[in-house]
Residue frames as qw, qx, qy, qz and C-alpha x, y, z in Angstrom:
[[0.003, 0.883, 0.470, 0.004, 0.02, -0.04, 0.00],
 [0.414, 0.439, -0.026, 0.797, 1.29, 3.43, -0.90],
 [0.390, -0.813, -0.368, 0.229, 1.52, 5.69, 2.12],
 [0.437, -0.426, 0.125, 0.782, 4.51, 7.81, 1.14],
 [0.344, 0.836, 0.130, -0.406, 3.79, 10.94, -0.90],
 [0.029, -0.622, 0.635, 0.457, 6.97, 10.39, -2.91],
 [0.302, 0.041, 0.933, 0.191, 5.84, 6.94, -4.01],
 [0.418, 0.680, 0.554, -0.238, 2.48, 8.33, -5.10],
 [0.227, 0.820, -0.210, -0.481, 4.21, 10.90, -7.27],
 [0.125, -0.373, 0.842, 0.368, 6.29, 8.16, -8.91],
 [0.354, 0.348, 0.868, -0.016, 3.09, 6.11, -9.55],
 [0.348, 0.801, 0.305, -0.381, 1.29, 9.12, -10.93],
 [0.061, 0.699, -0.509, -0.499, 4.27, 9.89, -13.20],
 [0.229, -0.083, 0.933, 0.265, 4.19, 6.28, -14.53],
 [0.387, 0.575, 0.702, -0.163, 0.44, 6.46, -15.19],
 [0.258, 0.843, -0.021, -0.472, 0.92, 9.71, -17.11],
 [0.024, -0.521, 0.727, 0.446, 3.74, 8.22, -19.19],
 [0.313, 0.165, 0.930, 0.098, 1.71, 5.07, -19.96],
 [0.360, 0.719, 0.486, -0.342, -1.31, 7.21, -20.87],
 [0.175, 0.781, -0.281, -0.529, 0.74, 9.40, -23.20],
 [0.102, -0.316, 0.866, 0.375, 2.26, 6.41, -24.95],
 [0.300, 0.353, 0.886, -0.019, -1.03, 4.63, -25.29],
 [0.307, 0.755, 0.246, -0.524, -2.75, 7.83, -26.51],
 [0.133, 0.599, -0.548, -0.569, -0.40, 8.00, -29.46],
 [0.112, -0.047, 0.966, 0.228, -1.08, 4.33, -30.36],
 [0.311, 0.549, 0.722, -0.285, -4.85, 4.73, -30.10],
 [0.262, 0.761, -0.015, -0.594, -4.75, 7.84, -32.30],
 [0.145, 0.511, -0.691, -0.491, -2.62, 6.27, -35.04],
 [0.179, 0.055, 0.981, 0.055, -4.47, 2.93, -34.95],
 [0.351, -0.174, -0.453, -0.801, -7.81, 4.55, -35.74],
 [0.199, -0.289, -0.896, 0.273, -9.54, 3.10, -32.66],
 [0.035, 0.651, 0.472, -0.593, -11.28, 6.37, -31.84],
 [0.444, 0.755, 0.415, 0.247, -12.98, 8.61, -34.40],
 [0.428, -0.248, 0.073, 0.866, -11.12, 11.62, -35.73],
 [0.160, 0.700, 0.547, 0.431, -14.07, 13.52, -37.20],
 [0.206, -0.020, -0.182, 0.961, -14.40, 17.26, -36.78],
 [0.403, -0.293, -0.286, -0.818, -18.19, 17.53, -36.79],
 [0.671, -0.421, -0.578, -0.196, -21.09, 16.56, -34.50],
 [0.653, -0.753, -0.050, -0.067, -20.76, 16.13, -30.72],
 [0.109, -0.827, 0.540, -0.115, -17.57, 16.61, -28.84],
 [0.790, 0.229, -0.567, 0.032, -15.20, 13.69, -29.23],
 [0.809, -0.582, 0.075, 0.038, -13.94, 11.65, -26.31],
 [0.117, 0.826, -0.550, 0.024, -10.25, 12.37, -25.92],
 [0.771, 0.202, -0.600, 0.071, -7.88, 9.35, -26.11],
 [0.113, 0.304, -0.691, 0.646, -6.65, 10.08, -22.61],
 [0.579, -0.124, 0.309, -0.744, -10.23, 10.04, -21.31],
 [0.873, 0.130, -0.327, -0.337, -11.03, 6.88, -23.23],
 [0.583, 0.258, -0.713, 0.292, -7.97, 5.08, -21.85],
 [0.074, -0.217, 0.642, -0.732, -8.57, 6.24, -18.23],
 [0.709, -0.053, 0.102, -0.696, -12.27, 5.37, -18.46],
 [0.853, 0.151, -0.474, -0.159, -11.46, 1.88, -19.73],
 [0.396, 0.278, -0.726, 0.490, -8.86, 1.44, -17.04],
 [0.352, -0.189, 0.457, -0.795, -11.34, 2.59, -14.41],
 [0.825, -0.001, -0.130, -0.550, -14.03, 0.19, -15.69],
 [0.829, 0.140, -0.541, 0.029, -11.82, -2.89, -15.61],
 [0.356, 0.224, -0.674, 0.607, -10.21, -2.06, -12.27],
 [0.262, -0.041, 0.519, -0.813, -13.38, -1.26, -10.37],
 [0.061, 0.367, 0.928, 0.030, -16.71, -3.00, -9.88],
 [0.242, 0.455, 0.196, -0.834, -18.89, -0.23, -11.42],
 [0.550, 0.559, 0.619, 0.044, -21.63, -0.28, -14.02],
 [0.390, 0.345, 0.366, 0.771, -21.50, 1.67, -17.22],
 [0.172, -0.870, -0.359, -0.291, -24.00, 4.05, -15.68],
 [0.564, -0.766, -0.017, 0.307, -21.65, 4.86, -12.83],
 [0.606, -0.113, 0.319, 0.720, -18.66, 5.16, -15.21],
 [0.242, 0.591, 0.423, 0.643, -20.54, 7.44, -17.55],
 [0.313, -0.917, -0.233, -0.090, -21.56, 9.67, -14.64],
 [0.661, -0.550, 0.114, 0.498, -17.95, 9.79, -13.37],
 [0.460, -0.080, 0.439, 0.767, -16.55, 10.76, -16.81],
 [0.254, 0.600, 0.169, -0.739, -19.53, 12.93, -17.81],
 [0.219, 0.221, -0.694, -0.649, -20.44, 11.06, -21.01],
 [0.797, -0.024, -0.085, -0.597, -23.46, 9.02, -22.11],
 [0.769, -0.231, 0.582, -0.129, -23.85, 5.33, -21.17],
 [0.864, 0.473, 0.174, 0.016, -23.71, 4.31, -24.82],
 [0.395, 0.822, -0.361, 0.194, -20.53, 6.22, -25.41],
 [0.415, -0.618, 0.637, -0.201, -18.93, 4.73, -22.27],
 [0.863, 0.034, 0.499, -0.065, -19.83, 1.21, -23.48],
 [0.768, 0.634, 0.049, 0.073, -18.77, 1.78, -27.05],
 [0.184, 0.850, -0.454, 0.195, -15.47, 3.44, -26.18],
 [0.557, -0.490, 0.649, -0.170, -14.57, 0.86, -23.51],
 [0.900, 0.215, 0.377, -0.035, -15.41, -1.95, -25.95],
 [0.609, 0.764, -0.159, 0.143, -13.15, -0.38, -28.66],
 [0.083, -0.779, 0.582, -0.218, -10.26, 0.07, -26.25],
 [0.719, -0.289, 0.611, -0.160, -10.59, -3.48, -24.90],
 [0.878, 0.428, 0.213, 0.021, -10.79, -4.93, -28.42],
 [0.408, 0.828, -0.347, 0.166, -7.67, -2.98, -29.37],
 [0.314, -0.666, 0.638, -0.224, -5.80, -4.30, -26.31],
 [0.815, -0.057, 0.569, -0.094, -6.77, -7.88, -26.92]]
């Protein structure tokens, strides 16, 4: 268990690095849409963190969508795309 503030900073730094690296791969692989019209797109960082949150916690898509302020269908669709990409 992390109790030291310095360890938390190291873990936070690692998550940021992993997120940045994964964001580039998601963007170039075409996993998420790149359109410039319609509703606001879900950012790759948000998509990755939302998927990570979903698989690491016992929450429903309704709870995840409320937490990340997106619709339930977008939460499901985005998480499904990210998980399919990872597998």
